[in-house]
C-alpha positions in Angstrom: -14.3 21.4 -0.8 -13.3 18.7 -3.3 -14.9 15.6 -1.8 -12.5 13.2 -3.6 -9.5 14.9 -2.0 -11.1 14.8 1.4 -11.9 11.1 1.1 -8.4 10.2 0.0 -6.4 12.3 2.3 -8.4 11.5 5.3 -7.8 7.8 4.3 -11.6 7.3 4.5 -11.9 7.0 0.8 -13.3 3.5 1.3 -16.2 4.5 3.5 -19.0 5.8 1.3 -22.3 4.4 2.6 -24.0 1.9 0.5 -21.6 2.2 -2.5 -20.6 -1.4 -2.6 -24.2 -2.7 -3.0 -24.8 -0.6 -6.1 -21.5 -0.1 -7.8 -19.1 -3.0 -7.2 -19.7 -4.6 -10.6 -20.8 -1.4 -12.5 -17.6 -0.8 -14.5 -15.6 -4.0 -14.7 -15.6 -6.3 -17.7 -18.5 -8.7 -17.7 -18.9 -12.1 -19.4 -18.9 -11.5 -23.2 -17.3 -8.1 -23.1 -14.1 -7.5 -25.1 -10.8 -7.9 -23.3 -8.9 -4.7 -23.2 -5.3 -5.4 -24.2 -2.3 -4.1 -22.3 -0.3 -1.2 -23.7 3.5 -1.0 -24.0 5.6 2.2 -23.5 9.4 2.2 -23.9 10.8 4.4 -21.2 14.5 3.5 -21.0 17.2 1.7 -23.1 17.0 -1.3 -20.7 19.5 -2.7 -18.2 20.3 -6.0 -16.6 20.6 -6.8 -12.9 19.2 -9.0 -10.1 16.0 -7.0 -10.0 14.2 -8.0 -13.2 11.2 -5.6 -12.9 8.4 -4.5 -10.7 4.6 -4.7 -10.5 2.6 -1.6 -9.8 -0.9 -2.0 -8.4 -3.3 0.8 -9.3 -6.0 1.2 -6.7 -8.7 2.6 -9.0 -11.3 5.0 -7.6 -13.7 3.4 -5.1 -16.8 1.9 -6.7 -15.3 1.9 -10.2 -13.9 -1.6 -10.2 -10.8 -0.3 -11.9 -8.0 -1.8 -9.9 -5.4 -2.7 -12.4 -1.9 -4.2 -12.6 1.1 -2.7 -14.5 4.6 -4.2 -15.0 8.0 -2.7 -15.8 10.6 -4.8 -17.4 14.2 -3.6 -16.6 15.9 -5.6 -19.4 13.7 -4.2 -22.2 13.0 -0.8 -20.6 9.3 -1.3 -21.4 6.4 -0.4 -19.2 3.4 -2.7 -19.6 0.1 -1.1 -18.5 -3.0 -3.2 -17.5 -1.6 -6.7 -17.9 -4.2 -8.7 -15.9 -7.2 -8.9 -18.3 -5.4 -10.4 -21.3 -3.6 -12.9 -19.1 -6.8 -13.9 -17.3 -9.6 -13.8 -19.9 -11.8 -16.1 -17.8 -11.7 -13.8 -14.8 -14.7 -11.7 -15.9 -14.6 -9.2 -13.0 -10.8 -8.6 -13.5 -9.0 -7.4 -10.3 -12.0 -5.7 -8.7 -12.5 -2.7 -6.5 -9.7 -0.8 -4.8 -6.2 -2.5 -5.0 -4.8 -1.9 -1.5 -1.5 -3.8 -1.3 0.7 -6.1 -3.3 3.5 -8.5 -2.3 5.4 -11.5 -3.6 6.0 -14.7 -1.6 7.6 -17.7 -3.2 6.2 -18.1 -6.7 3.0 -16.3 -6.0 1.9 -12.7 -6.4 -0.7 -11.5 -3.9 -2.9 -8.4 -4.5 -5.2 -7.3 -1.6 -8.4 -6.0 -3.2 -10.1 -4.0 -0.4 -13.7 -3.3 -1.5 -14.0 -6.6 -3.3 -13.2 -8.3 0.0 -10.5 -10.7 -1.4 -6.9 -11.4 -1.9 -6.1 -12.2 -5.5 -3.4 -14.8 -5.8 -1.4 -15.1 -9.1 1.5 -16.9 -10.5 4.4 -14.4 -10.3 5.9 -15.8 -13.5 2.8 -15.3 -15.6 0.3 -13.1 -13.6 -2.3 -15.8 -14.1 -5.0 -16.3 -11.6 -4.5 -19.1 -9.0 -7.1 -18.3 -6.4 -9.2 -15.6 -4.7 -9.2 -15.8 -0.9 -12.3 -14.1 0.6 -11.5 -11.7 3.5 -13.9 -8.9 4.4 -12.6 -5.4 4.1 -9.0 -6.6 3.8 -6.2 -4.0 3.9 -2.6 -5.2 4.0 -0.5 -8.4 3.8 2.8 -9.7 5.2 4.4 -13.2 5.2 6.4 -15.4 7.6 7.3 -19.1 7.6 4.7 -20.4 5.2 1.9 -18.1 6.3 0.3 -14.9 5.0 -1.1 -12.4 7.5 -3.9 -10.1 6.3 -5.3 -7.2 8.2 -9.1 -6.8 8.0 -11.5 -4.2 9.2 -13.9 -7.1 9.6 -17.1 -5.1 9.2 -18.8 -3.3 6.3 -17.3 -0.3 4.5 -19.0 2.3 6.7 -18.2 5.2 9.0 -19.8 4.0 12.3 -19.0 5.1 15.8 -19.8 1.6 16.9 -17.7 -0.1 14.3 -16.4 -3.5 15.5 -12.8 -4.5 16.3 -10.8 -5.7 13.4 -8.7 -8.8 13.0 -5.7 -10.4 11.3 -6.3 -13.5 9.2 -3.7 -16.2 9.1 -3.5 -18.0 5.7 -1.6 -21.2 4.8 0.3 -20.2 1.6 0.3 -23.9 0.4 -3.5 -24.5 0.7 -4.5 -20.8 0.4 -7.0 -21.3 3.2 -7.6 -19.1 6.2 -6.5 -21.1 9.2 -7.2 -18.7 12.1 -7.9 -15.1 13.0 -6.7 -12.9 15.8 -8.8 -9.9 17.0 -6.8 -6.7 17.3 -7.7 -3.0 17.5 -10.2 -0.9 15.5 -9.6 -0.8 11.7 -6.1 -2.3 11.5 -3.8 -1.2 8.7 -0.2 -2.1 7.9 1.9 -4.7 9.8 5.5 -5.6 10.4 7.0 -8.9 11.6 10.0 -8.9 14.0 11.3 -11.4 16.5 8.4 -13.8 16.1 5.9 -11.0 16.8 3.4 -9.4 14.4 2.9 -5.6 15.0 -0.4 -4.1 13.7 -1.2 -0.4 13.3 -4.7 0.3 14.5 -6.4 3.3 13.0 -10.0 3.5 14.3 -10.8 5.4 11.1 -14.4 4.3 11.0 -15.0 5.6 14.5 -14.0 9.2 13.8 -13.4 11.2 15.9 -12.7 8.5 18.4 -9.6 7.1 16.7 -7.6 4.2 17.9 -4.1 5.0 19.1 -2.5 1.5 19.6 -0.2 -0.9 18.0 -1.3 -4.5 18.6 1.5 -7.0 19.3 0.7 -10.7 18.4 2.8 -13.6 19.4 3.1 -15.7 16.3 3.6 -19.0 18.1 0.3 -18.7 19.9 -1.3 -16.3 17.4 -2.7 -14.3 20.3 -2.5 -10.5 21.0 -0.2 -10.1 23.9 -0.1 -6.3 24.4 -1.0 -3.0 22.9 1.5 -0.1 22.5 0.0 3.4 22.8 1.3 5.8 20.2 -0.5 8.5 18.2 -4.0 8.5 16.9 -5.3 7.1 13.5 -2.2 4.9 12.7 -1.5 3.7 9.2 1.9 2.8 7.9 4.7 0.6 9.4 8.2 0.0 8.2 11.1 -1.8 9.9 14.7 -0.6 9.8 17.9 -2.6 10.2 18.4 -1.8 13.9 15.4 -3.5 15.5 13.0 -0.6 15.2 9.6 -0.1 13.6 8.5 3.3 12.2 4.8 3.9 12.6 2.8 6.8 11.1 -0.1 8.6 12.6 -2.5 10.5 10.3 -3.8 12.8 13.1 -7.3 14.2 13.0 -6.8 16.4 9.9 -7.4 19.5 12.1 -5.5 20.3 15.3 -3.6 17.0 15.7 -1.0 16.7 12.9 0.4 13.7 11.2 3.5 12.3 12.9 6.0 9.5 12.9 6.9 7.3 15.9 9.7 4.8 16.5 9.0 1.6 18.4 11.9 -0.6 19.8 11.0 -4.2 19.2 13.2 -5.4 22.1 11.3 -3.4 24.7 8.0 -2.8 22.7 8.1 0.8 23.8 8.0 4.1 21.8 11.5 5.6 21.9 11.2 8.6 19.6 8.6 11.0 18.2 10.0 12.6 15.1 7.6 15.5 14.6 7.6 14.4 10.9 4.4 14.0 8.9 4.3 10.8 6.8 1.9 9.3 4.4 4.1 6.4 3.4 7.6 5.0 4.3 10.2 3.0 2.4 13.4 1.7 4.0 16.6 1.4 1.9 19.8 0.7 3.7 20.2 3.3 6.5 17.7 5.6 4.9 13.9 5.8 5.4 12.3 7.6 2.5 9.1 9.4 3.4 6.5 11.4 1.5 3.6 13.2 3.1 0.4 14.6 1.6 -1.2 15.9 4.8 -4.8 17.0 4.4 -6.3 19.8 6.5 -10.0 20.5 6.9 -9.1 24.1 7.9 -7.2 25.0 4.7 -8.9 22.5 2.4 -5.5 21.7 1.0 -2.6 19.1 1.2 0.7 20.1 2.6 3.3 18.0 0.6 6.8 17.1 1.7 9.5 14.5 0.8 12.0 13.6 3.5 14.8 11.1 4.4 15.4 9.8 7.9 18.8 8.4 8.8 17.8 5.2 10.6 21.1 4.8 12.4 20.9 8.2 14.0 17.0 8.5 13.9 17.3 12.0 12.6 15.7 13.7 9.6 18.6 14.4 7.2 16.7 15.8 4.2 13.4 17.6 3.8 13.2 17.0 0.0 14.8 14.1 -1.7 13.6 15.3 -5.1 16.3 17.7 -6.1 15.5 18.9 -9.6 12.2 20.6 -9.1 10.0 17.8 -10.3 8.2 17.9 -6.9 6.5 21.1 -8.1 4.6 19.2 -10.9 3.5 16.2 -8.8 -0.1 17.0 -7.7 -0.8 14.2 -5.2 2.1 11.9 -4.2 0.5 8.5 -3.6 3.2 5.8 -3.5 6.9 5.4 -3.0 9.4 2.6 -3.6 13.2 2.3 -3.8 14.9 -0.3 -6.0 17.1 -2.3 -3.5 19.8 -2.8 -6.2 20.0 0.5 -8.1 18.6 2.7 -5.3 16.4 4.4 -7.9 13.5 6.2 -6.2 10.0 5.8 -7.5 7.1 8.2 -6.7 3.6 8.0 -8.0 1.1 10.8 -8.6 -2.6 10.1 -8.3 -3.5 13.5 -9.8 -7.3 13.9 -9.5 -8.0 10.2 -8.4 -10.3 9.5 -11.4 -7.9 9.7 -14.4 -4.7 7.9 -15.2 -1.8 8.7 -12.9 1.9 9.1 -13.4 5.0 7.1 -12.2 8.2 9.0 -11.8 11.7 7.4 -11.6 14.5 9.3 -9.9 18.2 8.7 -9.6 19.5 8.1 -6.1 20.4 11.8 -5.9 16.8 12.8 -6.7 16.9 13.8 -10.4 14.2 12.5 -12.8 15.2 9.7 -15.1 11.8 9.0 -16.7 8.1 9.1 -16.3 5.2 7.1 -17.6 1.4 7.1 -17.5 -0.1 4.4 -15.2 -3.6 3.3 -14.3 -5.9 5.2 -12.0 -4.5 6.0 -8.5 -1.0 4.3 -8.8 -0.1 3.2 -5.3 1.7 0.0 -4.5 5.0 -1.3 -6.0 6.8 -4.7 -5.5 10.1 -5.5 -7.1 10.7 -9.0 -8.5 13.8 -11.0 -9.3 11.9 -13.1 -11.8 11.2 -12.0 -15.3 7.6 -12.0 -16.2 6.9 -14.4 -19.0 5.7 -13.1 -22.3 2.0 -13.5 -23.0 1.4 -16.4 -25.4 
């Protein structure tokens, strides 16, 4: 069995025992090394709109310290690969090990770097380093009323049946200091904020096979966990729709319990629907929830890949493949998804073999390929921006 596929698709790619101690600084640029310049690839003729571009965070294989940042400029139609080093020549370790999430809040760009145990904060206009906020085994980030909330596994990167409970860190976005923490379930993943409540998907991935099966609900006024909602096991992704619901994905156990998607009503905090739909990641756009799945099975040693659309008004699956031109047959490992809120273009990334550069595909709203471009290693997380990135001086 290909161990890299197993680690990724079981979402335990971050758990290799002892890897951090020996490899965290093995491959990144050190003081005195040459700065690798970014590369530019024209992919379209360019266009103008409210969305100026997007950032793509490449995870980089665990232990390689190859997390990297790309940028696509809509006006010029040029894709800029690996922009962080040349804009931050004094940050000798560059972005670090495993880029796990990226978001924009105000004038700052936040990148969660999981195995480097930090949140990298940059100026969204220049991508220049502002601060690095230390948070152990950090996973995902969301924002609300001047605060950032970061999920943390809390303990070391290690499969352990006795792994501790995780927590959510509350960060003041003005001072960039951690102000408080709230203990949640085991190995918390993605989060959604609705009605002054923070919902946290708990995976329990380090405690395999004793996975967690709860969503923690935190009251943001008191910053205390007020309840747990029982769903499926080994939870991961969360996405809100426009109707007061949260879609939550379960990765199952990679054997007899399959991946699934659940819907939680935020008014009642109860599970209202179980869709019977495998999902690796979700992306809401209008009344559509775009879903891709790369479901790994120990029994077959393979991924089962699918691309679906859920109508969030009716809560029904309306398409089992939103890629309509056959391009899905050349994508080896779908790893990220995003939809431009203005043009409705669909973006899907391909991690390929996890150790070499991946590919980003852009599709029209009806699922036909417009262009593709080579990215960094393990392209994963996209955030659109209404601010044009300043040119490097």
